[in-house]
N, C-alpha and C positions, 0 to 999 in steps of 0.2 A: 279735629276731623276734617276731611276734605270738604271744600265748598263746592257743591254741585250746582250746575246750571242746566235747566231743562231746555233741550233743543226743541223749540216750538214749531219747527218745520217737520220734525219726526214724531214728536209726542203731542198728545191731546188733539189729534186730528178728528176726533169726534165733534169738535167745536169749530166754528168759524175762526179764521185766523186771529183776529184781534181778541176774541174771547179766550184764546188759549193762554194769554198772559194772566187773565183772571184765574183760570183753572190751575196754572202752575203755582201761583201764589197761594191759592186755597189748599194745595197739596203740600205746602211747606217749603217750596223752592224760594230762594232769595235772589236768584239770578236766572237769566235766560240767554239763549243764543239763537240766532236765526241764520239760515243759509242765505236766502235772497229776499230781503224785505221790500223790494222795489215796486211791488204791485200795490203798496199801500203808502199813503203819505207819511213821511218821517215824523211829522207832528202828531199824527194819530197814534203812532207807535209810542212816541215819547209820553203821550198822555196816559196810555195804559201802564207804562212803566212807572210813572209817578203815582198813579192811582193805587197801584199794588205794591209800592215800595220795592220795586225790582231793579236790579242792575243789569244792563245789557253787557254781557261778557264778551261777545264776539259777533261780527257779521262777516259774510263773504263779500268780496267785490263782485260786480256783475259777471255772469259767466260768458257773455258775448251776445250774439244776436238772439240766442235762446239757450235754455239750460243744457241742451244736448252738447253744446260746444265745450263745456267744462273749463272755460277760461280761454284767454287768448294770449297770455304772457309769453308763450314760446312760439307763437305763430308769426312768421315773417309776413310783412305787408299789412299787419293789423295794428300798427303803432297808434294810429289815430283812435281806433276803437278802444284800445287799451287805456290810453290817457283819459278819454272821456269816461270810461268806467271807473278809473281811480278817482276822478273828480266827483263822480256821483257817489261813490262809496264814502268819500270824505264828508260829503254833505250829510249823509245818513248817520255816519259815525258821530259827527259833531252834534247833531240834533238829538240823537238817542243816547249819547254819552258812552258809546262803545269805544274802549281803549285799544281794541285789536281788530284788524281786518285780515282775513285769510285771502290771499291772492292766488287764484287757481292757475295752474300752468297751461292746461289745454291738451288737446290730442295731437301729439307729434312724436316721431320716433326718437327714443332716448339717445340713440347713437348718432343722430343728425347734428353735426357740428354747427350748422347754421341755426338750427332751433336752439341749441345750447347757448350760442352767443346772443340770440334774440332774448331768450329767457333771462340770462344774466343782466342784460341791459334793462329789461323791463322791471326786474326786481330791484335793481339799484335805483331806478327812477321812482318806483313806488315808495321805497324806504326814504328817499330824500324828500319826496312830496309830503309824506305823512309826518316826518320828524318835527317840523315846527308846530304841528298840530297836536303833538304829544300822543301820537297813535303808533302802535307797534304793527309791523307787517309780519304775518305768519305765512310760512311755506310748509306744506304737508305732503310727505310721500304717501301715495294712495296705491293700493294693490291693483294689478291689472285684471284680476278676476272680476272685481266689481266695476271697474272702468277700463275696459280693454283699450290699449293705445294711449293711456295717460302718460304724459311726458315724464313726470317726476315719480318714479316707482322705487327709488333706492334711498335709504337713509344716508349712506355715505356721500351721495351726490348733494343732498340737501345740506349736510354738515359742512362739506367743503365750500359750498357757495356762501354760507353764513360766515365762515372763517375768512374767506378771501375778500368778501365785500366789506367787512369790518364796519358795518352800520350798526350802531348800538340798538336801534329799534327793529332790527331784523332778527326774528326768533323762529324756533322750530315748533310746529304744531305736532305734538306727539299723540297720535291716535293708537291706543292699545290694540284695537281691532286690526288696523292696517299693519302695525308692527308685527303682530303675531303671524299674520299670513305671509308677510314679506320676508321676515328674518327670524322670527321667534326671539327667545332670549329677552323677554320684556323687562324683567326686573333689573337685570344687569345693565341693559340699555338705559333705563331710567336713571340708574346711579351714575353712569358715565356722562350722560347727556344733559342732566338736570341744569347745568349752567346755561345751556342754550335754549331750554324749553320755555316757551311763553304761554302755551296753552296745552291742556290735555283733554282727550276725548275717550269715551269708553263705549263698548258694546261686547256682547258675548261672541265667542268664536267657536264654530263657524256660522252660527245662525244670525248674528247681528241683532240679537234680542236683548232682553233685560240682563244686566250684569249680575247674574245669580248662579252661574255654573258654566257648563261645557268645558272648554279647554283651559280657561284661566281661573286662578284662585283670586277672586276679587277682594275678599276680605284681607288676604295677605298683601295684595298690591295697594289697596287703599291705605293700609297701615304703613307700607313702605313709602308711599307718596308723602305721608305725614312725617315720617322719620327723616326724609330727605329735605324737609323744610320748605316744600313747595307752597307758595302763598297765593297762587292763581286759582282759577276755577277749573273744575272737571266737568266738561260738557257731556251731557247724556244724549249722545247721537246714536240712538238705536231704534229699531222697529219693534214696538210692543207686540207680543204674541196675541193679545186681545185688547180689551179695554185698557187704556193707559192707567187709569186709577187703580184698577185691580192688579195690575202688574207692578205696582210700586211697593210691594211688601219688602223688597230688598232695601228700600230707602227709609224704612221705619226707624231703624237704629240710628240713622244719621239725622233724621228730623227730630228725634226725641230731645227734649230740653231746649229747643230753639224757641225764642220769643214769638 
């Protein structure tokens, strides 16, 4: 069965941040992911992970001067900020044991050649920086409805960059929610792109809620992910309709039988 990671930025917001790790473990998760852990000491996060026998599946690199920037990888003139952010992400990844870091592109016109060149150079730098640390770099196409003006809104662009840069630790972050909105054809895309995928995330479409209905057949997709031999984590990056615990009925069949 898929190995699910609770996104504790989105889930268990009924609790203070560090207490969300306890709640996730109590609900049967064996892994977590975090968007931006930088408001809390890496050592404090590592302590909660160890206490609860949790794996940190993924963190994001810093978004820039504030979360509204959505990354700076494609922004010309922000090279110093980008490199500082990568170094900070590496510190947190190493302390928390996160083997993957999602590097956000930022807000820039997708047809801007200068932004494209900047982004390409930034991602190459990040992959080379993380490689000796045994950390994979994730790039993720994100739909423009949720983040208007986001630079990377196309799977073909992401795939082309991964194939052209030929860094073994550069992988695709495949979010079923964003894929469905951007292009659809989720199951076929999973089949074709699995060799490039380093991390998967889920949420219902269009509500971005629990993976229990709406446009996607999650039972089928979870079985397909298993059939394709995916060994990574499936991040639960969704907005609960209400109390997080009450919304985890979908998770019961996947929690059953776990130690």
